[in-house]
C-alpha positions in Angstrom: -17.8 -22.9 18.9 -19.9 -26.0 18.9 -20.8 -27.0 15.7 -24.7 -27.4 14.9 -25.9 -31.1 14.8 -26.5 -32.4 11.0 -29.8 -32.6 10.1 -31.2 -36.0 8.9 -34.3 -36.6 7.0 -35.4 -39.9 5.7 -38.3 -40.0 2.8 -41.1 -42.2 3.5 -44.0 -43.6 2.0 -45.9 -40.5 2.7 -43.9 -38.5 -0.1 -45.4 -40.6 -3.0 -48.5 -39.6 -4.5 -49.7 -40.4 -8.2 -47.6 -38.5 -10.9 -44.3 -38.8 -8.4 -41.4 -39.9 -10.6 -39.1 -42.5 -8.7 -35.8 -44.3 -9.6 -36.3 -48.3 -8.4 -32.9 -50.3 -8.2 -33.7 -53.9 -8.4 -31.0 -56.7 -8.8 -30.1 -56.5 -12.3 -30.2 -52.8 -12.8 -32.2 -49.7 -11.9 -35.3 -47.9 -13.9 -37.6 -44.9 -13.7 -41.2 -45.3 -13.0 -44.1 -43.1 -12.3 -46.7 -43.7 -9.3 -50.1 -44.4 -10.7 -51.9 -45.3 -7.6 -52.0 -44.9 -3.9 -54.5 -46.6 -1.8 -54.9 -47.2 2.0 -52.5 -50.3 1.8 -50.5 -50.1 -1.2 -48.4 -47.8 -3.6 -48.3 -48.6 -7.2 -45.8 -47.5 -9.6 -44.9 -48.3 -13.6 -42.3 -48.0 -15.6 -40.9 -49.0 -19.1 -38.5 -51.6 -17.6 -40.2 -51.9 -14.2 -43.4 -52.0 -12.2 -44.2 -52.5 -8.5 -46.9 -52.5 -5.9 -45.6 -52.4 -2.4 -47.1 -52.1 1.4 -46.2 -48.7 3.1 -43.8 -50.2 5.4 -42.1 -52.1 2.2 -41.6 -48.9 0.4 -40.1 -47.2 3.7 -37.6 -50.3 3.6 -36.6 -49.6 0.0 -36.0 -45.8 0.9 -33.8 -47.0 4.1 -32.1 -49.3 1.9 -31.3 -46.8 -0.9 -33.2 -48.9 -3.2 -35.8 -46.0 -4.0 -35.5 -42.5 -4.7 -37.8 -39.7 -5.5 -36.8 -38.0 -8.6 -37.6 -34.5 -9.2 -38.8 -34.5 -13.0 -41.9 -33.2 -14.7 -42.1 -36.1 -17.3 -44.3 -39.5 -16.8 -42.1 -42.8 -16.8 -44.7 -45.6 -17.7 -45.3 -47.4 -20.7 -46.7 -45.5 -23.5 -47.8 -42.8 -20.7 -50.4 -45.3 -19.8 -51.4 -44.1 -16.3 -53.8 -47.1 -15.5 -53.6 -49.2 -12.8 -53.0 -53.1 -12.8 -56.6 -54.7 -11.7 -55.7 -56.0 -8.2 -57.8 -56.4 -5.0 -56.6 -54.3 -1.8 
């Protein structure tokens, strides 16, 4: 009997929408954050200990390097549950 090949799936930026909880690993630790904005070019997340604004390619690299994970959780992880996005120009 020949074993079936393992199915390997990679998470990409396409999985992130406002409200998605992520765990972001950075140099000095890790933190939970919530995706608060998704534009044509950027995805922004905010957390009590971290925030980030990344292009889709950067998000894909973070997933590939195991520095970003989707967390299946129904809580919002932004400072003070404030879901406003930082002002920025695309």
